[in-house]
N, C-alpha and C positions, 0 to 999 in steps of 0.2 A: 330455352326450356319452357317458357310460358306459351309460346306458339305450339310446341309439341304437346303440351298439356291440353290446350284448347282443342287440338285435333282429336286427342283421345276422348275428351268429353263430348265432342260433336258426334263421333262414331258411336259412342254409347247411347247418346240421345236418339240417333237414327235407328239403332237396333230396337229400342223400346217404344218408339213413336207409334207404330201400328197398334200395339196393345193399348197404349193410352188413348188413341183415337177411338178404339172399339169401346173402351170404358165410357168415354164421353157419349158415343153413339147410343149405348145402352141407357144412359141417363136420359138422353133426349127421347128415346123410344118409350121409356117408362113414363116420362112426363106427358107424352102425347097419347097414352093409352086411354085415359078418360074421354078424350075427344073422339078417338076411334070407336068407342062403344056408345057414343051419345045418340046415335040415330036409331032407326027402326031395327027390329030384331034381325031381319034378313041382311040389312046393310051392315049392322054391327058385327054379325057373324062373319061376313066376308072380310071386313076390316080387321077382325081379330086374326083370321087365318093369314092375311097379308102381314100383319104385325108380327105374328109368330114366325112367319117365313123370314122376315128381316132379322129377327133375333137369332134364329138358328143359322141363317146364312152367314152372319157375322162371326160365328164360331170358327169358320174356316181360317180366318186371319190369325187366330190364336194358336194355330199349329205351326211351330217354328220351321219344321221341314218344308211345309208348303209355301211359306213366305220366300224361300230361296229359289222357287220355280216360277220364272216370269210368265209362262203360258197360263199356269193355274191362277196367278194373281190377275192376269188380264180378264179371264173368265169371271173371277170373283168381283172385280170392279164393275164389269158389265152387268152382273146380276144385281149388285147394290143399286146402280143407277136405274135399272129396269124396275125394281121394286119401288124405288123412290118416285119414279114417274107415275106409276100406278097409284101409289098412296097419295100423292099430291093431287091427282085427278079426283080421287074419292074424297079426300079431306085436305083442303089447302093448308091446314095447320102443319101438315107433315113437310111443309117447305123448310122447317127448321132442321129436318133430317138431311137436307142438302149438305150440311157440314160433313157428314160421313162420306158423301160422294166426292167432295173437294179433297178431304184428307186422304182418302184411299187412293185417289187418282195421283196425287202428288207424291205420296209415300211409296206406292207399290208399282207404279208404271214407269217404264223407261222413257227418256226424252226421245222424240217429241210426242209420244202417245199421251203424255201428261196433259197436253193441251186439249186433245180430243176428250179425255175424261172429264176435265173441269168444265169444258164447254157444254158437254151433255148434262152435267150437274147444274150448270147455270140455266139451261133451258127449263129444267124441273123447278128451279127456284123462281124463275120468271113466271112460270105457269102458276105457282103459288101466289106470287105477288099480284098477279092480274086476275085473281079469281072473281073479282067483282065486275070485270069488264064483259061486255057482250061482244065476244069475238066474231059473232056472225055478222056484225055491221062492219063497214069499211073502217070507220074510225076506231072501233075497238080492236080490229085486226092490226091496224097500223100501230096503235099504242102497244099492243101485245108484242109485235115484232120489235118495236123500239126498246121495250124493256128487256127483251131477250138479247138484243144487240148490246145494250148497255152492260148487262150482266156478263155476257161472254167477253166483251172487250176488257172489263175490269178484272175478271178472274184470270183471263189468259195473260193480261199484262202483268198481274201480280205473280203468276206462275213463272212467266219468262224472267222476271226480275229475281225471283228466288233461285231459279236455275242458274242464272248468271252468277249470283253470289256463291252458290255451291260449286260451280265450275272454277271460279277464282280461288275459292278456298282449297279445292283439290289441287289446283295448279301450284298454289303456295306450298301445299303439303308435299307435292312431288319435288318442288325446288328445295324444300328443307331436307327431304330424303337424299336428294342428289348432293346437297352441300355436306350433309353428314357423311355420305359415302366418300365424297372428295376429301373431307377432313381425315377420314380413316385411312384412305390411300396416302394422303400427304404425311400423316403420322408414321405410317409404315415405311414410306420412302425416306422420311427424316431418320427413322431408326436405322434403316439400311445404310443411309449415307453416313450416319454416325459410326456404324460398324466399319464401313469402308474407310472412313477418315482415320479411325483408330488403326486399322490394318495398314493404311498408307503411312501413318506416322511410325508404326513399328518397322515397316519395311525401310522407311527413310532413315530411321535410327540405325538399323542393321547395315544399310548401304553406307551410311556415314562412317560407322565403325569400321566396316571393311575397307572403305577408301582411305581412312586414316591409317589403318594397319598397313595397307599397301604403300601409302606414302612414306610412313616411317621405315618400312622395310627397305624401300628404295633409297631413302636418305641414309640409313645405317649402312647399307651396302656401299653407297657412293662416298661416304665419309669415314665412318669408323672402320669398316672392313678393309677398305683400300689403305687407310692410314696405318692400321695395325699390320697389314701385310708389308707395307714399306718399312715400318719400324722393325719388324722381325728380320727383314732382309738386311737392313743396315746394322742391326745388332749382330747378325751372323757374320757379316763382312767385318765388323769390328773385332769379333772373336778371332777371325782368321788373320787379321792384321795386328794381332797383339804384339808381334815383334817390331812393328813399325808404329812408333808413338804418333807421328803426324797423321798417318792413315787411320789409326784407331780413333784419335780425336775427331777427325773429319767425319767418320761414320757415326760416332756417338752424337756429334752436333746435328747431323742430318736426322738421326732418329729423334732427338729432342725437338727439332723444328717440326717434324712430322706429327709428333705427339701434340704439340701446341696447336698446330693447324687443324688436326683432327678434332681436338676438344672444342675449338672455336666453331668449326663447321657443325659439330654435333649440337651445340647450343643453338645455332642458327636454324638447324633442321627442326628442333623441338618447337621453336617459335615460328616456324614456317616463313623464315626470312629469305631474301635473295642470297644466292651463294656470294661469298665474300669477294671473289674477283669481279663480280658485276656491280659492286657497290660504287666503285670509283672509275670504272672503265666500260667502254662499249664492248659488245660481244666479240668483235674481231680482236681487240686489244686484250680482252680477258682470255681468249683462247691462246694468244701468243704468250701471255704470262704463264698460264697453266702448262703449256707445252714446254716452255723454257725451263721451268722448275722440274718438270718430269724428266727432261733430257739430262739436266745436270745430275739428277738423283740416280738415273739408271745408265747413264753413259751412252745413250742411243740418240743419234742425230734426228731432229724433227724440223721439217720445213712447213711453215704456216703460210698459206696464201689466201688472200681475200679478193674476190672478183665481183664486178657489178657495182652499182651505186649503193653505198652504205646508207641504211635507213634504220631508225629505231624500231624495235620490235617490242611487243608486250612482254611483261615479266615472265609469264608462263613459257612462252616460246624461247626466250633467251636462256632461262634456267634449264629447260629440257635439252636444248642444243649443247650447252656447256656440260651438263651431266653426261650426255651421250659421248662427248669427246673424252671426258675423264674416264668413263667406263671403257671406251675403246682403247685408250692408252694403257689403262690398268691391265686389260686382257693381253695387250702386246707384251707388257713387262712380265706377265705370269706365264704365258704360253708360247708366244710367237718365236722367241729367239731371233728377233729381227736385228738388222743393223741400221735400217733407215725407216723413217715414218713420214708420210706426207699427209698434211691436214689442210683441206680446202673448204673455205666458207664462200658460198656463191649466193649473191643477191640477184635472183632472176625476176622477170616481170610478174610472174604469177605464183612464185614460191621461193622459199629460202632453203638452200641445200647445204648439207655438211657431209664431206667425204673424208674418211680416214683410211689410209692404205699403208700396208707394211710389206716388207720383203721377207717375212718370216717363213716358218715351215708350213703354215696353213693347216687346214683340216677339211674333212668331208662334211658339209652342212646338211646333206640329204637325209641321213638316218633320223628318225623321230627322237625328240628329246635332246638333240645336239645343242650344246650351249647351256650355260648355267643360269643362275638367277639374274646375272648382269644383263644378258640379252633380253630376258623376259621383262625386267624393269625398264630397259631401254624402249622396248616396244610399247609398254604401257604408257610411258610418258608421251611418246610421239603420237601414238594412235589416239590418245586423249585429246590431241589437237587436230585430229583428222589428218594426220600425216602418215607417212609410210616409212618403213625400214626394210632395206635390202642388204643381205649379207652374201657376198660372193667369195668363195675360197676353194682351194683344192690342195691336197697334200703336196708340199714343196713349191707351191705357186703363190704364197702369200695370202693376205686377206684384205678385202675391201668392204667397208661398211658405208652405205649411202643412206642418208636420212633427209627427207623432204617434208617441209611444213608449208601448206598452202598459204599464200599471202592473204587471201580474203578471210580465211579462218583465223589467221593470226590477228588481223585487224579486229575481227569480231570479239576476240578475247580481251581486248583492251579495256 
């Protein structure tokens, strides 16, 4: 802030400097008037005319509109120096008026014309300083030229130094302006980034909520929905077996077991835990256990086969494959009217595949919207692991579901 304030003060000083220089010039001219009138009447009259010309000529610089026109100021400074030279030749005391020539040249001329202006004023000052020398003699001429050189060198050096200071100050001013502009852009960028950050957070929250809803929907479908369907089936079977106490008890016990298992899986789903069959067994054994319970419950034969070299998979991959198998078996129980089901888990070099086949009545998978939420949830799970789901079926030809998870992607999810 102090640097900016100094720039404003310097600019204000620059604007008022020509007027102040003119006031000082008027004071000097007023002080020199007695000397100008001190000679004979003819000489005094000429000096007075020149003096009045200098006074009137200085009025030009007091007009603000003219000060902004470089050509006019160049003519003005040339006139001041011309009057100065004539006055100095007529009266050496007017050498003090060289102040006006120096000031106007520095304040009103552009670089490097400032050097020419102050050099001309220095010649007039040197002429005043050597008024007592006989310039007609070689010694006097050499002394005169030496004084001129000394004056020119001194004032030109000082003018160059002032120009350097002014240039450096202007450069610092431009740097300050650039820094302020950069700060404004940075603040605008930060504000924009803050808005984008808030927007991303809102989108992330919405995406998180959506993902959690989809996850809970899949888990509810895979646990509560399938369990409740099994419970309803067993209770209906128990109602039909009311005349057979042993059958009735068997169906009620199966419904009770399904209710307990569904409740346990629902709690695990809320806590985002691994499915219970995977807690104590590998994926192949867990599939065998799930298929065995399903076969006993529905009375449909299931053959589970594992091929390839068994290797551990990340939790997400094992859970997705197990839930896929459960969903496929649930669809067989609900829709297929099958008598046999084959389930194959294949550990391939670059992927892990799960195939579920049945000899049921099949369906036409071509029409849009074929399949319920179960197939949608299945695809969401597998495609979330960069895997693929293929469904092959035709009316009367059974159904085959093939799921593949890339081994490289599976490893990356560990």
